[in-house]
TIRO-2110 file (N, C-alpha, C; in Angstrom, 1 decimal):
// TIRO-2110
23.8, 17.8, 30.5, N, 1, A
22.6, 17.0, 30.4, CA, 1, A
21.4, 18.0, 30.5, C, 1, A
20.4, 17.7, 29.8, N, 2, A
19.2, 18.5, 29.8, CA, 2, A
18.0, 17.7, 30.2, C, 2, A
17.0, 18.4, 30.8, N, 3, A
15.8, 17.7, 31.1, CA, 3, A
15.0, 17.5, 29.8, C, 3, A
14.0, 16.7, 29.8, N, 4, A
13.2, 16.5, 28.6, CA, 4, A
12.4, 17.8, 28.3, C, 4, A
12.1, 18.6, 29.3, N, 5, A
11.4, 19.9, 29.1, CA, 5, A
12.4, 20.9, 28.4, C, 5, A
13.6, 20.9, 28.8, N, 6, A
14.6, 21.8, 28.2, CA, 6, A
14.9, 21.3, 26.7, C, 6, A
15.0, 20.0, 26.5, N, 7, A
15.3, 19.5, 25.2, CA, 7, A
14.1, 19.8, 24.3, C, 7, A
12.9, 19.6, 24.8, N, 8, A
11.7, 19.9, 24.0, CA, 8, A
11.7, 21.4, 23.6, C, 8, A
12.0, 22.2, 24.5, N, 9, A
12.0, 23.7, 24.2, CA, 9, A
13.1, 24.0, 23.1, C, 9, A
14.3, 23.4, 23.2, N, 10, A
15.3, 23.7, 22.2, CA, 10, A
15.0, 23.1, 20.8, C, 10, A
14.3, 22.0, 20.8, N, 11, A
13.9, 21.3, 19.6, CA, 11, A
12.6, 21.8, 19.0, C, 11, A
11.8, 22.6, 19.9, N, 12, A
10.5, 23.0, 19.5, CA, 12, A
9.6, 21.9, 19.2, C, 12, A
9.6, 20.9, 20.1, N, 13, A
8.7, 19.8, 20.1, CA, 13, A
8.2, 19.5, 21.5, C, 13, A
7.3, 18.6, 21.6, N, 14, A
6.7, 18.3, 23.0, CA, 14, A
7.6, 17.4, 23.8, C, 14, A
7.4, 17.4, 25.1, N, 15, A
8.2, 16.5, 25.9, CA, 15, A
8.0, 15.0, 25.5, C, 15, A
6.7, 14.7, 25.2, N, 16, A
6.4, 13.4, 24.8, CA, 16, A
7.2, 13.0, 23.5, C, 16, A
7.3, 13.9, 22.6, N, 17, A
8.1, 13.7, 21.4, CA, 17, A
9.6, 13.4, 21.8, C, 17, A
10.1, 14.2, 22.7, N, 18, A
11.5, 14.0, 23.2, CA, 18, A
11.7, 12.6, 23.7, C, 18, A
10.7, 12.1, 24.6, N, 19, A
10.8, 10.8, 25.1, CA, 19, A
10.7, 9.7, 24.0, C, 19, A
9.9, 9.9, 23.0, N, 20, A
9.8, 9.0, 21.9, CA, 20, A
11.2, 9.0, 21.1, C, 20, A
11.8, 10.1, 20.9, N, 21, A
13.1, 10.2, 20.3, CA, 21, A
14.1, 9.5, 21.1, C, 21, A
14.1, 9.6, 22.4, N, 22, A
15.0, 8.9, 23.2, CA, 22, A
14.8, 7.4, 23.1, C, 22, A
13.5, 6.9, 23.1, N, 23, A
13.2, 5.5, 23.0, CA, 23, A
13.6, 4.9, 21.6, C, 23, A
13.6, 5.7, 20.6, N, 24, A
14.0, 5.2, 19.2, CA, 24, A
15.4, 5.5, 18.9, C, 24, A
16.2, 6.1, 19.8, N, 25, A
17.6, 6.3, 19.6, CA, 25, A
17.9, 7.5, 18.8, C, 25, A
16.9, 8.4, 18.5, N, 26, A
17.2, 9.6, 17.8, CA, 26, A
17.9, 10.7, 18.7, C, 26, A
17.7, 10.5, 20.0, N, 27, A
18.4, 11.3, 20.9, CA, 27, A
19.1, 10.4, 21.9, C, 27, A
20.2, 10.9, 22.5, N, 28, A
21.0, 10.1, 23.5, CA, 28, A
20.6, 10.7, 24.8, C, 28, A
20.3, 9.7, 25.8, N, 29, A
20.0, 10.2, 27.1, CA, 29, A
20.1, 9.0, 28.1, C, 29, A
19.9, 9.4, 29.3, N, 30, A
20.0, 8.5, 30.4, CA, 30, A
18.7, 8.6, 31.3, C, 30, A
18.2, 7.4, 31.7, N, 31, A
17.0, 7.5, 32.5, CA, 31, A
17.4, 7.4, 34.0, C, 31, A
16.9, 8.4, 34.7, N, 32, A
17.2, 8.5, 36.2, CA, 32, A
15.9, 8.4, 36.9, C, 32, A
15.6, 7.2, 37.4, N, 33, A
14.3, 6.9, 38.1, CA, 33, A
13.3, 6.9, 37.0, C, 33, A
12.3, 7.8, 37.1, N, 34, A
11.2, 7.9, 36.1, CA, 34, A
11.5, 9.0, 35.1, C, 34, A
12.5, 9.8, 35.3, N, 35, A
12.8, 10.9, 34.4, CA, 35, A
14.0, 10.6, 33.5, C, 35, A
14.0, 11.3, 32.3, N, 36, A
15.1, 11.2, 31.4, CA, 36, A
16.0, 12.4, 31.5, C, 36, A
17.2, 12.2, 31.3, N, 37, A
18.2, 13.3, 31.1, CA, 37, A
18.7, 13.2, 29.7, C, 37, A
18.7, 14.2, 28.9, N, 38, A
19.0, 14.2, 27.5, CA, 38, A
20.4, 14.8, 27.3, C, 38, A
21.3, 14.0, 26.6, N, 39, A
22.6, 14.5, 26.3, CA, 39, A
22.5, 15.8, 25.4, C, 39, A
23.1, 16.9, 25.9, N, 40, A
23.1, 18.1, 25.2, CA, 40, A
23.6, 18.0, 23.8, C, 40, A
24.7, 17.2, 23.6, N, 41, A
25.3, 17.1, 22.3, CA, 41, A
24.3, 16.5, 21.3, C, 41, A
23.4, 15.6, 21.7, N, 42, A
22.5, 15.0, 20.8, CA, 42, A
21.4, 16.0, 20.4, C, 42, A
21.0, 16.8, 21.3, N, 43, A
20.1, 17.9, 21.0, CA, 43, A
20.7, 18.9, 20.0, C, 43, A
21.9, 19.3, 20.3, N, 44, A
22.6, 20.2, 19.3, CA, 44, A
22.8, 19.6, 18.0, C, 44, A
23.1, 18.3, 17.9, N, 45, A
23.2, 17.6, 16.6, CA, 45, A
21.9, 17.6, 15.8, C, 45, A
20.8, 17.4, 16.5, N, 46, A
19.5, 17.5, 15.8, CA, 46, A
19.2, 18.9, 15.3, C, 46, A
19.6, 19.9, 16.1, N, 47, A
19.4, 21.3, 15.7, CA, 47, A
20.3, 21.6, 14.5, C, 47, A
21.5, 21.1, 14.5, N, 48, A
22.4, 21.4, 13.4, CA, 48, A
22.0, 20.6, 12.1, C, 48, A
21.4, 19.4, 12.3, N, 49, A
20.9, 18.7, 11.1, CA, 49, A
19.7, 19.3, 10.5, C, 49, A
19.1, 20.3, 11.2, N, 50, A
18.0, 21.0, 10.6, CA, 50, A
16.7, 20.2, 10.7, C, 50, A
16.6, 19.3, 11.7, N, 51, A
15.4, 18.5, 11.9, CA, 51, A
14.2, 19.5, 12.1, C, 51, A
13.1, 19.2, 11.5, N, 52, A
12.0, 20.0, 11.5, CA, 52, A
11.1, 19.7, 12.7, C, 52, A
10.6, 20.7, 13.4, N, 53, A
9.7, 20.5, 14.5, CA, 53, A
8.4, 19.9, 14.1, C, 53, A
7.7, 19.4, 15.0, N, 54, A
6.4, 18.9, 14.7, CA, 54, A
6.4, 17.4, 14.5, C, 54, A
5.2, 16.9, 14.1, N, 55, A
5.0, 15.5, 13.9, CA, 55, A
5.8, 15.0, 12.7, C, 55, A
6.5, 13.9, 12.8, N, 56, A
7.2, 13.4, 11.6, CA, 56, A
6.2, 12.9, 10.6, C, 56, A
6.6, 13.0, 9.4, N, 57, A
5.7, 12.4, 8.3, CA, 57, A
5.5, 10.9, 8.5, C, 57, A
4.3, 10.5, 8.2, N, 58, A
4.0, 9.1, 8.4, CA, 58, A
4.7, 8.3, 7.3, C, 58, A
5.5, 7.3, 7.7, N, 59, A
6.3, 6.6, 6.8, CA, 59, A
5.4, 5.5, 6.2, C, 59, A
5.4, 5.4, 4.9, N, 60, A
4.6, 4.4, 4.2, CA, 60, A
5.6, 3.3, 3.8, C, 60, A
5.2, 2.1, 4.0, N, 61, A
6.1, 1.0, 3.6, CA, 61, A
6.4, 1.0, 2.1, C, 61, A
7.6, 0.6, 1.8, N, 62, A
7.9, 0.5, 0.4, CA, 62, A
7.6, -0.9, -0.1, C, 62, A
6.8, -0.9, -1.1, N, 63, A
6.5, -2.2, -1.7, CA, 63, A
7.1, -2.2, -3.1, C, 63, A
7.7, -3.3, -3.4, N, 64, A
8.3, -3.5, -4.7, CA, 64, A
7.2, -3.9, -5.6, C, 64, A
6.9, -3.1, -6.6, N, 65, A
5.9, -3.5, -7.5, CA, 65, A
6.5, -4.3, -8.6, C, 65, A
5.9, -5.5, -8.8, N, 66, A
6.4, -6.3, -9.9, CA, 66, A
5.4, -6.2, -11.0, C, 66, A
5.9, -6.1, -12.2, N, 67, A
5.1, -6.0, -13.4, CA, 67, A
4.4, -7.4, -13.7, C, 67, A
3.2, -7.3, -14.1, N, 68, A
2.5, -8.6, -14.4, CA, 68, A
3.2, -9.3, -15.6, C, 68, A
3.1, -10.6, -15.7, N, 69, A
3.6, -11.4, -16.7, CA, 69, A
2.7, -11.2, -18.0, C, 69, A
3.1, -10.4, -18.9, N, 70, A
2.3, -10.1, -20.1, CA, 70, A
2.0, -11.4, -20.9, C, 70, A
2.9, -12.2, -21.0, N, 71, A
2.7, -13.5, -21.8, CA, 71, A
1.6, -14.3, -21.1, C, 71, A
1.7, -14.4, -19.8, N, 72, A
0.7, -15.2, -19.1, CA, 72, A
-0.7, -14.5, -19.2, C, 72, A
-0.8, -13.2, -19.2, N, 73, A
-2.0, -12.5, -19.4, CA, 73, A
-2.6, -12.7, -20.8, C, 73, A
-1.7, -12.7, -21.8, N, 74, A
-2.1, -13.0, -23.2, CA, 74, A
-2.7, -14.4, -23.2, C, 74, A
-2.1, -15.4, -22.6, N, 75, A
-2.6, -16.8, -22.6, CA, 75, A
-3.9, -16.9, -21.9, C, 75, A
-4.1, -16.2, -20.8, N, 76, A
-5.4, -16.2, -20.1, CA, 76, A
-6.5, -15.6, -21.0, C, 76, A
-6.2, -14.5, -21.7, N, 77, A
-7.2, -13.8, -22.6, CA, 77, A
-7.5, -14.8, -23.7, C, 77, A
-6.5, -15.4, -24.3, N, 78, A
-6.8, -16.3, -25.5, CA, 78, A
-7.6, -17.5, -25.0, C, 78, A
-7.3, -18.0, -23.9, N, 79, A
-8.0, -19.2, -23.4, CA, 79, A
-9.4, -18.8, -23.0, C, 79, A
-9.6, -17.6, -22.4, N, 80, A
-11.0, -17.2, -22.0, CA, 80, A
-11.8, -17.0, -23.3, C, 80, A
-11.2, -16.4, -24.3, N, 81, A
-12.0, -16.3, -25.6, CA, 81, A
-12.4, -17.6, -26.1, C, 81, A
-11.4, -18.6, -26.1, N, 82, A
-11.7, -19.9, -26.7, CA, 82, A
-12.8, -20.6, -25.9, C, 82, A
-12.7, -20.6, -24.6, N, 83, A
-13.6, -21.3, -23.7, CA, 83, A
-15.0, -20.6, -23.5, C, 83, A
-14.9, -19.3, -23.2, N, 84, A
-16.1, -18.6, -22.7, CA, 84, A
-16.9, -17.8, -23.8, C, 84, A
-16.3, -17.8, -25.0, N, 85, A
-17.0, -17.1, -26.1, CA, 85, A
-18.3, -17.8, -26.6, C, 85, A
-18.3, -19.1, -26.5, N, 86, A
-19.4, -19.8, -26.9, CA, 86, A
-20.5, -19.8, -25.9, C, 86, A
-21.5, -20.6, -26.2, N, 87, A
-22.6, -20.7, -25.3, CA, 87, A
-22.3, -21.7, -24.2, C, 87, A
-22.8, -21.4, -23.0, N, 88, A
-22.6, -22.3, -21.9, CA, 88, A
-23.9, -22.2, -21.1, C, 88, A
-24.2, -23.2, -20.3, N, 89, A
-25.4, -23.3, -19.6, CA, 89, A
-25.2, -23.4, -18.1, C, 89, A
-26.3, -23.6, -17.3, N, 90, A
-26.2, -23.7, -15.9, CA, 90, A
-25.3, -24.9, -15.4, C, 90, A
-25.4, -26.0, -16.2, N, 91, A
-24.6, -27.1, -15.8, CA, 91, A
-23.1, -26.8, -15.9, C, 91, A
-22.7, -26.0, -16.9, N, 92, A
-21.3, -25.6, -17.0, CA, 92, A
-20.9, -24.7, -15.7, C, 92, A
-21.8, -23.8, -15.4, N, 93, A
-21.5, -22.9, -14.3, CA, 93, A
-21.4, -23.7, -12.9, C, 93, A
-22.1, -24.8, -12.8, N, 94, A
-22.0, -25.6, -11.6, CA, 94, A
-20.7, -26.2, -11.4, C, 94, A
-19.9, -26.3, -12.5, N, 95, A
-18.5, -26.9, -12.4, CA, 95, A
-17.5, -25.9, -11.8, C, 95, A
-17.9, -24.7, -11.6, N, 96, A
-17.0, -23.7, -10.9, CA, 96, A
-16.6, -24.1, -9.5, C, 96, A
-15.4, -23.9, -9.1, N, 97, A
-14.9, -24.3, -7.8, CA, 97, A
-15.4, -23.4, -6.7, C, 97, A
-15.8, -22.2, -7.0, N, 98, A
-16.3, -21.2, -6.0, CA, 98, A
-17.2, -20.2, -6.7, C, 98, A
-18.0, -19.5, -5.8, N, 99, A
-18.8, -18.5, -6.4, CA, 99, A
-18.0, -17.4, -7.1, C, 99, A
-16.8, -17.1, -6.6, N, 100, A
-16.0, -16.1, -7.3, CA, 100, A
-15.6, -16.6, -8.7, C, 100, A
-15.2, -17.8, -8.8, N, 101, A
-14.9, -18.4, -10.1, CA, 101, A
-16.1, -18.3, -11.0, C, 101, A
-17.2, -18.7, -10.5, N, 102, A
-18.4, -18.6, -11.3, CA, 102, A
-18.7, -17.2, -11.8, C, 102, A
-18.6, -16.2, -10.9, N, 103, A
-18.7, -14.8, -11.2, CA, 103, A
-17.7, -14.4, -12.3, C, 103, A
-16.5, -14.8, -12.2, N, 104, A
-15.5, -14.5, -13.1, CA, 104, A
-15.9, -15.0, -14.5, C, 104, A
-16.3, -16.3, -14.6, N, 105, A
-16.7, -16.8, -15.9, CA, 105, A
-17.9, -16.0, -16.5, C, 105, A
-18.9, -15.7, -15.7, N, 106, A
-20.0, -14.9, -16.2, CA, 106, A
-19.6, -13.6, -16.7, C, 106, A
-18.8, -12.8, -15.9, N, 107, A
-18.4, -11.5, -16.3, CA, 107, A
-17.5, -11.5, -17.5, C, 107, A
-16.6, -12.5, -17.6, N, 108, A
-15.8, -12.6, -18.7, CA, 108, A
-16.6, -12.9, -20.0, C, 108, A
-17.5, -13.9, -19.9, N, 109, A
-18.4, -14.2, -21.0, CA, 109, A
-19.2, -13.0, -21.4, C, 109, A
-19.7, -12.2, -20.5, N, 110, A
-20.5, -11.0, -20.8, CA, 110, A
-19.6, -10.0, -21.5, C, 110, A
-18.4, -9.8, -21.1, N, 111, A
-17.5, -8.9, -21.7, CA, 111, A
-17.2, -9.3, -23.2, C, 111, A
-17.0, -10.6, -23.4, N, 112, A
-16.7, -11.1, -24.7, CA, 112, A
-17.9, -10.9, -25.6, C, 112, A
-19.1, -11.2, -25.1, N, 113, A
-20.4, -11.0, -25.8, CA, 113, A
-20.6, -9.5, -26.2, C, 113, A
-20.3, -8.6, -25.2, N, 114, A
-20.5, -7.2, -25.5, CA, 114, A
-19.5, -6.7, -26.6, C, 114, A
-18.3, -7.3, -26.6, N, 115, A
-17.3, -6.9, -27.7, CA, 115, A
-17.8, -7.4, -29.0, C, 115, A
-18.4, -8.6, -29.1, N, 116, A
-18.9, -9.2, -30.3, CA, 116, A
-20.1, -8.3, -30.8, C, 116, A
-20.9, -8.0, -29.9, N, 117, A
-22.1, -7.1, -30.3, CA, 117, A
-21.6, -5.8, -30.8, C, 117, A
-20.6, -5.2, -30.2, N, 118, A
-20.1, -3.9, -30.7, CA, 118, A
-19.6, -4.0, -32.1, C, 118, A
-18.8, -5.1, -32.3, N, 119, A
-18.3, -5.4, -33.7, CA, 119, A
-19.4, -5.5, -34.7, C, 119, A
-20.4, -6.2, -34.4, N, 120, A
-21.6, -6.4, -35.3, CA, 120, A
-22.3, -5.1, -35.6, C, 120, A
-22.4, -4.3, -34.5, N, 121, A
-23.1, -3.0, -34.7, CA, 121, A
-22.3, -2.1, -35.6, C, 121, A
-20.9, -2.1, -35.4, N, 122, A
-20.0, -1.3, -36.2, CA, 122, A
-20.0, -1.7, -37.7, C, 122, A
-20.3, -3.0, -37.9, N, 123, A
-20.3, -3.6, -39.2, CA, 123, A
-21.7, -3.3, -39.9, C, 123, A
-22.7, -2.8, -39.1, N, 124, A
-24.0, -2.5, -39.6, CA, 124, A
-24.9, -3.7, -39.7, C, 124, A
-24.5, -4.8, -39.0, N, 125, A
-25.4, -6.0, -39.0, CA, 125, A
-26.6, -5.7, -38.2, C, 125, A
-26.5, -4.9, -37.2, N, 126, A
-27.7, -4.6, -36.4, CA, 126, A
-28.3, -3.3, -36.8, C, 126, A
END
């Protein structure tokens, strides 16, 4: 059995890191009163595994990225063109369920208008 100080020295880490490794089960040990005694074989195993000294890299959670539903996006685009390409007034905007929805309608209509203007400019109408 080794003290946390001896284990830290062999592993080239801090005593605090050794205590954390004991708490997470990366090292085997026994708590005697307020002190830990570290099993020498678990320290040797870490050394043989080639564990790197220093702070472990921050683990980022793995998120499964799902691809958007392209067909649904096509339907949204087509419907936005059909509904928001024409003229609308303040009365129409008051029908929005939230300020965010109202902002979405305005920005989408502006985008569609800009696209139409670009087409007309390319055609030489302006």
